[in-house]
TORROGU-886135 format. One record per residue: y, x, z of N, C-alpha, C in turn; residue number from 1. Coordinates in Angstrom, 2 decimals, decimal comma. Example, Ala and Ser with C-alpha at 12.3 -4.5 7.8 and 13.67 -1.06 7.14 Angstrom:
BEGIN
{fidren {-5,69; 13,19; 7,80}; {-4,50; 12,30; 7,80}; {-3,30; 13,20; 7,80}; 1},
{fidren {-2,25; 12,85; 7,08}; {-1,06; 13,67; 7,14}; {0,03; 12,90; 7,87}; 2},
***
This chain:
BEGIN
{fidren {-71,63; -25,06; -16,25}; {-71,12; -26,27; -15,59}; {-70,03; -25,89; -14,59}; 1},
{fidren {-68,96; -26,68; -14,58}; {-67,86; -26,39; -13,67}; {-68,29; -26,66; -12,23}; 2},
{fidren {-68,00; -25,72; -11,34}; {-68,42; -25,88; -9,96}; {-67,64; -26,99; -9,28}; 3},
{fidren {-68,30; -27,66; -8,35}; {-67,68; -28,76; -7,62}; {-67,08; -28,22; -6,34}; 4},
{fidren {-65,80; -28,52; -6,11}; {-65,12; -28,04; -4,91}; {-65,19; -29,08; -3,80}; 5},
{fidren {-65,18; -28,59; -2,57}; {-65,08; -29,49; -1,43}; {-63,66; -30,05; -1,38}; 6},
{fidren {-63,45; -31,04; -0,55}; {-62,12; -31,63; -0,40}; {-61,12; -30,59; 0,06}; 7},
{fidren {-61,52; -29,77; 1,03}; {-60,61; -28,73; 1,53}; {-60,31; -27,69; 0,46}; 8},
{fidren {-61,31; -27,31; -0,31}; {-61,09; -26,34; -1,39}; {-60,15; -26,91; -2,45}; 9},
{fidren {-60,31; -28,19; -2,74}; {-59,44; -28,83; -3,73}; {-57,99; -28,83; -3,24}; 10},
{fidren {-57,78; -29,15; -1,98}; {-56,42; -29,18; -1,43}; {-55,82; -27,77; -1,38}; 11},
{fidren {-56,66; -26,79; -1,06}; {-56,19; -25,40; -1,05}; {-55,84; -24,95; -2,46}; 12},
{fidren {-56,63; -25,39; -3,43}; {-56,37; -25,09; -4,84}; {-55,02; -25,65; -5,26}; 13},
{fidren {-54,74; -26,87; -4,87}; {-53,45; -27,51; -5,17}; {-52,30; -26,69; -4,57}; 14},
{fidren {-52,48; -26,21; -3,36}; {-51,43; -25,42; -2,71}; {-51,21; -24,09; -3,42}; 15},
{fidren {-52,29; -23,47; -3,88}; {-52,18; -22,21; -4,62}; {-51,35; -22,42; -5,89}; 16},
{fidren {-51,64; -23,49; -6,61}; {-50,87; -23,79; -7,83}; {-49,40; -24,05; -7,48}; 17},
{fidren {-49,19; -24,82; -6,42}; {-47,81; -25,17; -6,03}; {-46,98; -23,92; -5,74}; 18},
{fidren {-47,54; -23,00; -4,95}; {-46,77; -21,83; -4,55}; {-46,52; -20,90; -5,73}; 19},
{fidren {-47,45; -20,88; -6,69}; {-47,23; -20,05; -7,88}; {-46,12; -20,63; -8,76}; 20},
{fidren {-46,14; -21,94; -8,94}; {-45,08; -22,58; -9,73}; {-43,73; -22,40; -9,04}; 21},
{fidren {-43,73; -22,45; -7,72}; {-42,50; -22,21; -6,96}; {-41,97; -20,81; -7,24}; 22},
{fidren {-42,87; -19,84; -7,31}; {-42,44; -18,46; -7,63}; {-41,80; -18,39; -9,01}; 23},
{fidren {-42,41; -19,04; -9,96}; {-41,85; -19,04; -11,31}; {-40,45; -19,65; -11,33}; 24},
{fidren {-40,25; -20,71; -10,57}; {-38,93; -21,33; -10,51}; {-37,91; -20,37; -9,90}; 25},
{fidren {-38,34; -19,60; -8,91}; {-37,44; -18,62; -8,30}; {-37,14; -17,47; -9,25}; 26},
{fidren {-38,16; -16,96; -9,91}; {-38,00; -15,82; -10,81}; {-37,19; -16,17; -12,06}; 27},
{fidren {-37,36; -17,39; -12,56}; {-36,78; -17,75; -13,86}; {-35,89; -18,99; -13,76}; 28},
{fidren {-35,18; -19,10; -12,64}; {-34,38; -20,30; -12,37}; {-33,36; -20,58; -13,47}; 29},
{fidren {-32,75; -19,55; -14,04}; {-31,72; -19,77; -15,06}; {-32,32; -20,45; -16,30}; 30},
{fidren {-33,56; -20,13; -16,62}; {-34,19; -20,73; -17,80}; {-34,62; -22,17; -17,56}; 31},
{fidren {-34,82; -22,53; -16,31}; {-35,12; -23,92; -15,98}; {-33,85; -24,78; -15,98}; 32},
{fidren {-32,70; -24,14; -16,14}; {-31,44; -24,87; -16,05}; {-30,60; -24,77; -17,32}; 33},
{fidren {-31,19; -24,25; -18,38}; {-30,50; -24,20; -19,67}; {-31,14; -25,21; -20,61}; 34},
{fidren {-30,32; -26,01; -21,25}; {-30,85; -27,05; -22,13}; {-31,78; -26,47; -23,21}; 35},
{fidren {-31,41; -25,33; -23,74}; {-32,19; -24,72; -24,83}; {-33,57; -24,27; -24,38}; 36},
{fidren {-33,68; -23,83; -23,12}; {-34,92; -23,20; -22,67}; {-35,72; -23,99; -21,64}; 37},
{fidren {-35,17; -25,09; -21,15}; {-35,86; -25,80; -20,06}; {-37,24; -26,28; -20,46}; 38},
{fidren {-37,38; -26,76; -21,72}; {-38,69; -27,22; -22,17}; {-39,69; -26,09; -22,23}; 39},
{fidren {-39,25; -24,93; -22,72}; {-40,12; -23,77; -22,81}; {-40,52; -23,28; -21,41}; 40},
{fidren {-39,56; -23,22; -20,51}; {-39,85; -22,77; -19,14}; {-40,83; -23,71; -18,45}; 41},
{fidren {-40,60; -25,00; -18,61}; {-41,50; -25,97; -17,99}; {-42,90; -25,88; -18,57}; 42},
{fidren {-42,99; -25,66; -19,87}; {-44,31; -25,59; -20,49}; {-45,09; -24,38; -19,97}; 43},
{fidren {-44,48; -23,20; -20,04}; {-45,21; -21,98; -19,68}; {-45,37; -21,78; -18,18}; 44},
{fidren {-44,48; -22,38; -17,37}; {-44,56; -22,14; -15,93}; {-44,91; -23,37; -15,11}; 45},
{fidren {-45,10; -24,51; -15,76}; {-45,56; -25,70; -15,05}; {-46,78; -26,30; -15,75}; 46},
{fidren {-46,61; -26,69; -17,02}; {-47,69; -27,36; -17,75}; {-48,95; -26,51; -17,81}; 47},
{fidren {-48,80; -25,25; -18,18}; {-49,97; -24,38; -18,33}; {-50,69; -24,18; -17,00}; 48},
{fidren {-49,94; -24,19; -15,88}; {-50,54; -23,93; -14,58}; {-50,90; -25,20; -13,81}; 49},
{fidren {-50,43; -26,34; -14,32}; {-50,67; -27,60; -13,62}; {-52,15; -27,94; -13,63}; 50},
{fidren {-52,62; -28,59; -12,57}; {-54,03; -28,96; -12,48}; {-54,34; -30,24; -13,24}; 51},
{fidren {-53,31; -31,01; -13,61}; {-53,54; -32,27; -14,31}; {-54,29; -32,04; -15,61}; 52},
{fidren {-55,41; -32,68; -15,74}; {-56,18; -32,59; -16,98}; {-57,05; -31,36; -17,11}; 53},
{fidren {-57,03; -30,47; -16,12}; {-57,82; -29,23; -16,24}; {-59,32; -29,52; -16,34}; 54},
{fidren {-59,79; -30,49; -15,56}; {-61,22; -30,79; -15,58}; {-61,65; -31,33; -16,94}; 55},
{fidren {-60,79; -32,19; -17,52}; {-61,09; -32,73; -18,85}; {-61,14; -31,62; -19,89}; 56},
{fidren {-60,20; -30,69; -19,81}; {-60,18; -29,57; -20,75}; {-61,43; -28,71; -20,61}; 57},
{fidren {-61,82; -28,47; -19,37}; {-63,01; -27,65; -19,11}; {-64,25; -28,32; -19,69}; 58},
{fidren {-64,35; -29,63; -19,49}; {-65,49; -30,39; -19,98}; {-65,54; -30,35; -21,51}; 59},
{fidren {-64,39; -30,56; -22,15}; {-64,33; -30,52; -23,61}; {-64,69; -29,13; -24,14}; 60},
{fidren {-64,20; -28,11; -23,45}; {-64,47; -26,74; -23,88}; {-65,96; -26,42; -23,81}; 61},
{fidren {-66,63; -26,97; -22,81}; {-68,05; -26,67; -22,62}; {-68,97; -27,51; -23,49}; 62},
{fidren {-68,49; -28,67; -23,92}; {-69,38; -29,59; -24,66}; {-68,91; -29,82; -26,09}; 63},
{fidren {-68,01; -30,78; -26,26}; {-67,60; -31,23; -27,60}; {-67,04; -30,11; -28,46}; 64},
{fidren {-66,14; -29,30; -27,89}; {-65,44; -28,30; -28,71}; {-66,40; -27,33; -29,38}; 65},
{fidren {-67,40; -26,89; -28,67}; {-68,33; -25,91; -29,24}; {-69,07; -26,46; -30,46}; 66},
{fidren {-69,18; -27,79; -30,54}; {-69,89; -28,41; -31,65}; {-69,02; -28,62; -32,89}; 67},
{fidren {-67,70; -28,68; -32,67}; {-66,82; -29,04; -33,80}; {-65,82; -27,94; -34,16}; 68},
{fidren {-65,81; -26,84; -33,43}; {-64,77; -25,84; -33,65}; {-64,77; -25,27; -35,07}; 69},
{fidren {-65,95; -25,22; -35,69}; {-66,04; -24,69; -37,06}; {-65,32; -25,58; -38,07}; 70},
{fidren {-64,97; -26,81; -37,67}; {-64,30; -27,74; -38,57}; {-62,77; -27,63; -38,49}; 71},
{fidren {-62,28; -26,82; -37,55}; {-60,84; -26,63; -37,40}; {-60,39; -25,42; -38,21}; 72},
{fidren {-59,14; -25,44; -38,62}; {-58,58; -24,28; -39,33}; {-58,58; -23,08; -38,38}; 73},
{fidren {-58,67; -21,89; -38,96}; {-58,81; -20,67; -38,16}; {-57,67; -20,50; -37,15}; 74},
{fidren {-56,42; -20,73; -37,61}; {-55,28; -20,55; -36,70}; {-55,35; -21,53; -35,54}; 75},
{fidren {-55,67; -22,78; -35,83}; {-55,80; -23,80; -34,78}; {-56,89; -23,41; -33,80}; 76},
{fidren {-58,02; -22,98; -34,34}; {-59,15; -22,59; -33,50}; {-58,78; -21,43; -32,58}; 77},
{fidren {-58,09; -20,43; -33,12}; {-57,69; -19,28; -32,31}; {-56,75; -19,69; -31,19}; 78},
{fidren {-55,77; -20,56; -31,50}; {-54,83; -21,01; -30,49}; {-55,52; -21,78; -29,38}; 79},
{fidren {-56,43; -22,67; -29,77}; {-57,17; -23,46; -28,79}; {-58,02; -22,54; -27,91}; 80},
{fidren {-58,68; -21,57; -28,51}; {-59,59; -20,72; -27,74}; {-58,85; -19,79; -26,78}; 81},
{fidren {-57,64; -19,39; -27,16}; {-56,83; -18,59; -26,21}; {-56,45; -19,43; -25,00}; 82},
{fidren {-56,12; -20,70; -25,24}; {-55,77; -21,56; -24,11}; {-56,99; -21,86; -23,24}; 83},
{fidren {-58,15; -22,02; -23,87}; {-59,37; -22,21; -23,10}; {-59,63; -20,98; -22,23}; 84},
{fidren {-59,47; -19,80; -22,81}; {-59,66; -18,54; -22,08}; {-58,71; -18,44; -20,90}; 85},
{fidren {-57,43; -18,76; -21,15}; {-56,43; -18,70; -20,07}; {-56,76; -19,71; -18,98}; 86},
{fidren {-57,17; -20,91; -19,37}; {-57,51; -21,95; -18,40}; {-58,67; -21,49; -17,52}; 87},
{fidren {-59,66; -20,85; -18,14}; {-60,84; -20,38; -17,40}; {-60,46; -19,27; -16,42}; 88},
{fidren {-59,69; -18,30; -16,88}; {-59,27; -17,19; -16,02}; {-58,44; -17,70; -14,85}; 89},
{fidren {-57,48; -18,57; -15,17}; {-56,58; -19,09; -14,13}; {-57,35; -19,89; -13,09}; 90},
{fidren {-58,28; -20,73; -13,54}; {-59,10; -21,50; -12,61}; {-59,91; -20,58; -11,70}; 91},
{fidren {-60,53; -19,58; -12,29}; {-61,35; -18,65; -11,51}; {-60,53; -17,96; -10,43}; 92},
{fidren {-59,37; -17,46; -10,79}; {-58,52; -16,76; -9,83}; {-57,97; -17,69; -8,77}; 93},
{fidren {-57,53; -18,88; -9,19}; {-56,93; -19,82; -8,24}; {-57,95; -20,35; -7,24}; 94},
{fidren {-59,17; -20,59; -7,70}; {-60,21; -21,07; -6,80}; {-60,60; -19,99; -5,79}; 95},
{fidren {-60,70; -18,76; -6,26}; {-60,99; -17,65; -5,34}; {-59,88; -17,50; -4,30}; 96},
{fidren {-58,64; -17,64; -4,76}; {-57,51; -17,52; -3,84}; {-57,50; -18,68; -2,84}; 97},
{fidren {-57,86; -19,86; -3,31}; {-57,93; -21,03; -2,42}; {-58,98; -20,80; -1,32}; 98},
{fidren {-60,10; -20,24; -1,70}; {-61,16; -19,97; -0,71}; {-60,75; -18,88; 0,27}; 99},
{fidren {-59,98; -17,93; -0,22}; {-59,47; -16,89; 0,69}; {-58,50; -17,50; 1,69}; 100},
{fidren {-57,66; -18,40; 1,23}; {-56,74; -19,09; 2,15}; {-57,52; -19,79; 3,26}; 101},
{fidren {-58,57; -20,51; 2,86}; {-59,36; -21,24; 3,85}; {-60,05; -20,29; 4,82}; 102},
{fidren {-60,54; -19,18; 4,32}; {-61,21; -18,21; 5,21}; {-60,23; -17,57; 6,18}; 103},
{fidren {-58,93; -17,59; 5,81}; {-57,88; -17,05; 6,68}; {-57,31; -18,10; 7,62}; 104},
{fidren {-57,89; -19,29; 7,61}; {-57,47; -20,32; 8,56}; {-56,51; -21,36; 8,03}; 105},
{fidren {-56,26; -21,35; 6,73}; {-55,35; -22,35; 6,17}; {-55,92; -23,76; 6,38}; 106},
{fidren {-55,04; -24,71; 6,71}; {-55,43; -26,09; 6,90}; {-54,67; -26,98; 5,92}; 107},
{fidren {-55,31; -28,04; 5,43}; {-54,65; -28,95; 4,50}; {-53,32; -29,45; 5,04}; 108},
{fidren {-52,31; -29,42; 4,19}; {-50,98; -29,86; 4,59}; {-50,05; -28,71; 4,90}; 109},
{fidren {-50,61; -27,52; 5,14}; {-49,77; -26,36; 5,43}; {-49,17; -25,82; 4,14}; 110},
{fidren {-47,86; -25,61; 4,16}; {-47,16; -25,03; 3,01}; {-47,04; -23,53; 3,23}; 111},
{fidren {-47,58; -22,74; 2,31}; {-47,51; -21,29; 2,49}; {-46,24; -20,75; 1,81}; 112},
{fidren {-45,73; -19,68; 2,38}; {-44,51; -19,07; 1,85}; {-44,85; -18,10; 0,73}; 113},
{fidren {-43,81; -17,63; 0,04}; {-44,03; -16,63; -1,01}; {-44,59; -15,33; -0,45}; 114},
{fidren {-44,14; -14,96; 0,74}; {-44,64; -13,72; 1,33}; {-46,12; -13,86; 1,72}; 115},
{fidren {-46,50; -15,03; 2,24}; {-47,91; -15,27; 2,57}; {-48,77; -15,28; 1,30}; 116},
{fidren {-48,23; -15,86; 0,25}; {-48,94; -15,88; -1,02}; {-49,16; -14,46; -1,54}; 117},
{fidren {-48,13; -13,63; -1,45}; {-48,23; -12,27; -1,96}; {-49,29; -11,48; -1,19}; 118},
{fidren {-49,36; -11,69; 0,11}; {-50,37; -11,01; 0,93}; {-51,78; -11,39; 0,46}; 119},
{fidren {-51,98; -12,69; 0,23}; {-53,29; -13,17; -0,23}; {-53,59; -12,70; -1,64}; 120},
{fidren {-52,58; -12,70; -2,49}; {-52,70; -12,23; -3,87}; {-53,22; -10,79; -3,89}; 121},
{fidren {-52,65; -9,95; -3,04}; {-53,08; -8,55; -2,96}; {-54,48; -8,44; -2,36}; 122},
{fidren {-54,72; -9,21; -1,28}; {-55,99; -9,12; -0,56}; {-57,16; -9,57; -1,42}; 123},
{fidren {-56,94; -10,53; -2,29}; {-58,01; -11,01; -3,16}; {-58,49; -9,94; -4,11}; 124},
{fidren {-57,58; -9,08; -4,54}; {-57,95; -8,06; -5,51}; {-57,98; -8,65; -6,91}; 125},
{fidren {-59,08; -8,41; -7,63}; {-59,23; -8,92; -9,00}; {-58,14; -8,37; -9,92}; 126},
{fidren {-57,80; -7,10; -9,73}; {-56,69; -6,50; -10,48}; {-56,89; -6,57; -11,99}; 127},
{fidren {-58,07; -6,26; -12,45}; {-58,32; -6,25; -13,90}; {-58,24; -7,65; -14,50}; 128},
{fidren {-58,74; -8,64; -13,75}; {-58,67; -10,02; -14,24}; {-57,23; -10,52; -14,23}; 129},
{fidren {-56,46; -10,12; -13,23}; {-55,03; -10,48; -13,20}; {-54,31; -9,87; -14,40}; 130},
{fidren {-54,68; -8,63; -14,72}; {-54,07; -7,96; -15,86}; {-54,40; -8,70; -17,16}; 131},
{fidren {-55,65; -9,09; -17,30}; {-56,06; -9,82; -18,49}; {-55,32; -11,16; -18,57}; 132},
{fidren {-55,19; -11,84; -17,44}; {-54,48; -13,12; -17,40}; {-53,05; -12,95; -17,90}; 133},
{fidren {-52,37; -11,92; -17,42}; {-50,99; -11,69; -17,83}; {-50,91; -11,36; -19,32}; 134},
{fidren {-51,83; -10,56; -19,79}; {-51,84; -10,20; -21,21}; {-52,00; -11,44; -22,09}; 135},
{fidren {-52,88; -12,36; -21,68}; {-53,08; -13,60; -22,45}; {-51,84; -14,48; -22,39}; 136},
{fidren {-51,22; -14,57; -21,23}; {-50,00; -15,36; -21,08}; {-48,91; -14,85; -22,01}; 137},
{fidren {-48,68; -13,55; -22,00}; {-47,63; -12,97; -22,84}; {-47,96; -13,11; -24,33}; 138},
{fidren {-49,22; -12,93; -24,68}; {-49,63; -13,08; -26,07}; {-49,42; -14,52; -26,53}; 139},
{fidren {-49,81; -15,48; -25,69}; {-49,62; -16,89; -26,02}; {-48,15; -17,24; -26,16}; 140},
{fidren {-47,34; -16,70; -25,27}; {-45,90; -16,97; -25,30}; {-45,31; -16,59; -26,65}; 141},
{fidren {-45,62; -15,39; -27,10}; {-45,08; -14,94; -28,39}; {-45,70; -15,71; -29,55}; 142},
{fidren {-46,99; -15,99; -29,50}; {-47,66; -16,71; -30,57}; {-47,10; -18,13; -30,73}; 143},
{fidren {-46,83; -18,79; -29,61}; {-46,28; -20,14; -29,69}; {-44,90; -20,13; -30,33}; 144},
{fidren {-44,10; -19,13; -29,97}; {-42,77; -19,05; -30,58}; {-42,89; -18,80; -32,08}; 145},
{fidren {-43,75; -17,88; -32,46}; {-43,94; -17,58; -33,88}; {-44,45; -18,80; -34,64}; 146},
{fidren {-45,40; -19,53; -34,04}; {-45,93; -20,73; -34,66}; {-44,85; -21,77; -34,88}; 147},
{fidren {-44,03; -21,98; -33,86}; {-42,99; -23,01; -33,94}; {-41,93; -22,69; -34,98}; 148},
{fidren {-41,75; -21,41; -35,29}; {-40,66; -21,03; -36,20}; {-41,14; -20,61; -37,59}; 149},
{fidren {-42,41; -20,87; -37,88}; {-42,88; -20,71; -39,26}; {-42,61; -22,03; -39,98}; 150},
{fidren {-41,90; -22,00; -41,11}; {-41,57; -23,25; -41,81}; {-42,78; -24,13; -42,10}; 151},
{fidren {-43,91; -23,51; -42,40}; {-45,10; -24,29; -42,76}; {-45,67; -25,06; -41,57}; 152},
{fidren {-45,37; -24,60; -40,35}; {-45,95; -25,22; -39,17}; {-45,55; -26,68; -39,03}; 153},
{fidren {-44,32; -26,99; -39,43}; {-43,86; -28,37; -39,35}; {-44,68; -29,31; -40,21}; 154},
{fidren {-45,30; -28,76; -41,26}; {-46,10; -29,58; -42,16}; {-47,57; -29,69; -41,73}; 155},
{fidren {-48,02; -28,72; -40,92}; {-49,45; -28,72; -40,58}; {-49,73; -29,21; -39,16}; 156},
{fidren {-48,71; -29,29; -38,31}; {-48,96; -29,64; -36,91}; {-49,50; -31,06; -36,77}; 157},
{fidren {-48,95; -32,00; -37,54}; {-49,41; -33,39; -37,44}; {-50,81; -33,59; -38,03}; 158},
{fidren {-51,10; -33,04; -39,22}; {-52,47; -33,15; -39,72}; {-53,50; -32,50; -38,79}; 159},
{fidren {-53,10; -31,38; -38,17}; {-54,01; -30,71; -37,23}; {-54,27; -31,58; -36,01}; 160},
{fidren {-53,22; -32,27; -35,56}; {-53,38; -33,19; -34,42}; {-54,31; -34,34; -34,78}; 161},
{fidren {-54,13; -34,88; -35,99}; {-54,99; -35,98; -36,45}; {-56,45; -35,54; -36,54}; 162},
{fidren {-56,68; -34,34; -37,07}; {-58,04; -33,82; -37,17}; {-58,66; -33,66; -35,79}; 163},
{fidren {-57,90; -33,13; -34,84}; {-58,43; -32,93; -33,50}; {-58,78; -34,27; -32,83}; 164},
{fidren {-58,00; -35,30; -33,15}; {-58,32; -36,64; -32,61}; {-59,62; -37,16; -33,21}; 165},
{fidren {-59,77; -36,95; -34,51}; {-61,00; -37,39; -35,19}; {-62,23; -36,69; -34,62}; 166},
{fidren {-62,06; -35,43; -34,23}; {-63,18; -34,64; -33,72}; {-63,38; -34,81; -32,21}; 167},
{fidren {-62,46; -35,53; -31,57}; {-62,59; -35,79; -30,13}; {-62,15; -34,66; -29,23}; 168},
{fidren {-61,31; -33,76; -29,75}; {-60,86; -32,63; -28,92}; {-59,33; -32,59; -28,82}; 169},
{fidren {-58,69; -33,74; -28,99}; {-57,23; -33,75; -28,97}; {-56,63; -33,24; -27,66}; 170},
{fidren {-57,20; -33,54; -26,49}; {-56,61; -33,00; -25,26}; {-56,45; -31,49; -25,28}; 171},
{fidren {-57,37; -30,78; -25,97}; {-57,24; -29,33; -26,11}; {-56,09; -28,99; -27,06}; 172},
{fidren {-56,05; -29,68; -28,20}; {-54,99; -29,41; -29,17}; {-53,63; -29,85; -28,65}; 173},
{fidren {-53,62; -30,87; -27,81}; {-52,35; -31,38; -27,27}; {-51,55; -30,27; -26,58}; 174},
{fidren {-52,26; -29,35; -25,90}; {-51,58; -28,24; -25,24}; {-50,89; -27,34; -26,26}; 175},
{fidren {-51,52; -27,17; -27,43}; {-50,90; -26,41; -28,51}; {-49,65; -27,13; -29,00}; 176},
{fidren {-49,79; -28,42; -29,19}; {-48,69; -29,25; -29,67}; {-47,51; -29,20; -28,71}; 177},
{fidren {-47,80; -29,27; -27,41}; {-46,74; -29,21; -26,40}; {-46,02; -27,87; -26,45}; 178},
{fidren {-46,80; -26,78; -26,62}; {-46,19; -25,46; -26,71}; {-45,33; -25,32; -27,94}; 179},
{fidren {-45,78; -25,91; -29,04}; {-45,02; -25,88; -30,30}; {-43,66; -26,55; -30,12}; 180},
{fidren {-43,66; -27,77; -29,58}; {-42,40; -28,51; -29,44}; {-41,51; -27,93; -28,33}; 181},
{fidren {-42,13; -27,27; -27,34}; {-41,34; -26,66; -26,26}; {-40,54; -25,45; -26,74}; 182},
{fidren {-41,11; -24,70; -27,70}; {-40,44; -23,49; -28,17}; {-39,62; -23,72; -29,44}; 183},
{fidren {-39,83; -24,85; -30,09}; {-39,14; -25,14; -31,35}; {-37,61; -25,06; -31,26}; 184},
{fidren {-36,97; -25,57; -30,18}; {-35,50; -25,55; -30,13}; {-34,89; -24,19; -29,75}; 185},
{fidren {-35,73; -23,23; -29,41}; {-35,24; -21,96; -28,86}; {-34,93; -20,97; -29,98}; 186},
{fidren {-33,71; -20,46; -29,96}; {-33,29; -19,46; -30,97}; {-33,98; -18,12; -30,69}; 187},
{fidren {-34,12; -17,31; -31,74}; {-34,85; -16,04; -31,63}; {-34,24; -15,11; -30,58}; 188},
{fidren {-32,91; -14,96; -30,56}; {-32,31; -14,03; -29,60}; {-32,51; -14,52; -28,16}; 189},
{fidren {-32,47; -15,85; -27,98}; {-32,72; -16,41; -26,65}; {-34,15; -16,16; -26,23}; 190},
{fidren {-35,08; -16,38; -27,17}; {-36,49; -16,16; -26,86}; {-36,76; -14,70; -26,51}; 191},
{fidren {-36,20; -13,78; -27,30}; {-36,45; -12,35; -27,05}; {-35,94; -11,94; -25,68}; 192},
{fidren {-34,79; -12,48; -25,28}; {-34,24; -12,18; -23,95}; {-35,16; -12,74; -22,87}; 193},
{fidren {-35,63; -13,96; -23,08}; {-36,54; -14,62; -22,14}; {-37,85; -13,83; -22,04}; 194},
{fidren {-38,41; -13,46; -23,18}; {-39,68; -12,73; -23,20}; {-39,54; -11,39; -22,46}; 195},
{fidren {-38,44; -10,72; -22,68}; {-38,22; -9,42; -22,03}; {-38,17; -9,57; -20,51}; 196},
{fidren {-37,48; -10,59; -20,04}; {-37,37; -10,82; -18,60}; {-38,75; -11,14; -18,01}; 197},
{fidren {-39,48; -12,04; -18,67}; {-40,80; -12,43; -18,18}; {-41,74; -11,22; -18,18}; 198},
{fidren {-41,74; -10,48; -19,25}; {-42,61; -9,32; -19,37}; {-42,32; -8,32; -18,25}; 199},
{fidren {-41,06; -8,00; -18,03}; {-40,70; -7,02; -17,01}; {-41,03; -7,50; -15,61}; 200},
{fidren {-40,65; -8,75; -15,30}; {-40,85; -9,25; -13,94}; {-42,32; -9,47; -13,60}; 201},
{fidren {-43,10; -9,95; -14,57}; {-44,51; -10,20; -14,29}; {-45,30; -8,90; -14,17}; 202},
{fidren {-45,00; -7,91; -15,01}; {-45,66; -6,62; -14,85}; {-45,26; -5,95; -13,53}; 203},
{fidren {-43,99; -6,06; -13,17}; {-43,54; -5,50; -11,88}; {-44,27; -6,16; -10,72}; 204},
{fidren {-44,42; -7,50; -10,79}; {-45,11; -8,23; -9,73}; {-46,57; -7,77; -9,63}; 205},
{fidren {-47,21; -7,59; -10,79}; {-48,60; -7,15; -10,81}; {-48,74; -5,73; -10,30}; 206},
{fidren {-47,89; -4,82; -10,77}; {-47,98; -3,41; -10,36}; {-47,63; -3,22; -8,89}; 207},
{fidren {-46,76; -4,06; -8,37}; {-46,42; -3,97; -6,96}; {-47,65; -4,25; -6,09}; 208},
{fidren {-48,50; -5,14; -6,58}; {-49,73; -5,48; -5,84}; {-50,86; -4,52; -6,14}; 209},
{fidren {-50,92; -4,06; -7,39}; {-52,02; -3,20; -7,82}; {-51,47; -1,98; -8,57}; 210},
{fidren {-50,87; -1,04; -7,85}; {-50,27; 0,13; -8,50}; {-51,27; 0,97; -9,28}; 211},
{fidren {-52,56; 0,81; -8,97}; {-53,58; 1,59; -9,69}; {-53,70; 1,19; -11,15}; 212},
{fidren {-53,12; 0,03; -11,51}; {-53,16; -0,42; -12,90}; {-52,15; 0,31; -13,79}; 213},
{fidren {-51,14; 0,91; -13,19}; {-50,10; 1,58; -13,98}; {-50,71; 2,69; -14,83}; 214},
{fidren {-50,31; 2,70; -16,08}; {-50,77; 3,75; -16,97}; {-52,14; 3,52; -17,57}; 215},
{fidren {-52,79; 2,40; -17,19}; {-54,11; 2,10; -17,75}; {-53,96; 1,12; -18,89}; 216},
{fidren {-54,67; 1,36; -19,96}; {-54,61; 0,46; -21,14}; {-55,53; -0,73; -20,93}; 217},
***
């Protein structure tokens, strides 16, 4: 069962998400301003991290989805389960970080800076879970691009959406659909350049906080 947060914890959670999305905008500003990549940037750095609908996704993942997942095609099931995994990891880390903020004296309404966020990010620890989170993000990024650019995907995305609606798990599949359409307009060379930048900057950010992770598989 998903834990219930206090009002202050919820507000701190919102601030944690806000400051992280702000970092993504700073790190990848050029991609948020190119017509070809703006949808992809918004999906991976806003939609995936946004709190809107997270509770509904968690509830579906814990109840309905487990009962009907065997009725979905293998590829659809794998994509949905990776997003469920990422949602769970991200929630766990963000809630812990929110509680750390509160223990450090944060009050609702206070906007934290990137430097304050980085201090808390390091202080929280959870290096291995952060590493796993990044690995899932990068894996999803490439998988969504590959899915969007397989000719057959255009023929199966709508039937898959219809099936998920029939089974009552469309909000989970909708995230897959959004990722598909966000990466569809992006050319391969543009995507590869984007992926390289994201991969380098996110690993650098992680290693700067947790240098002990370098060289570990």
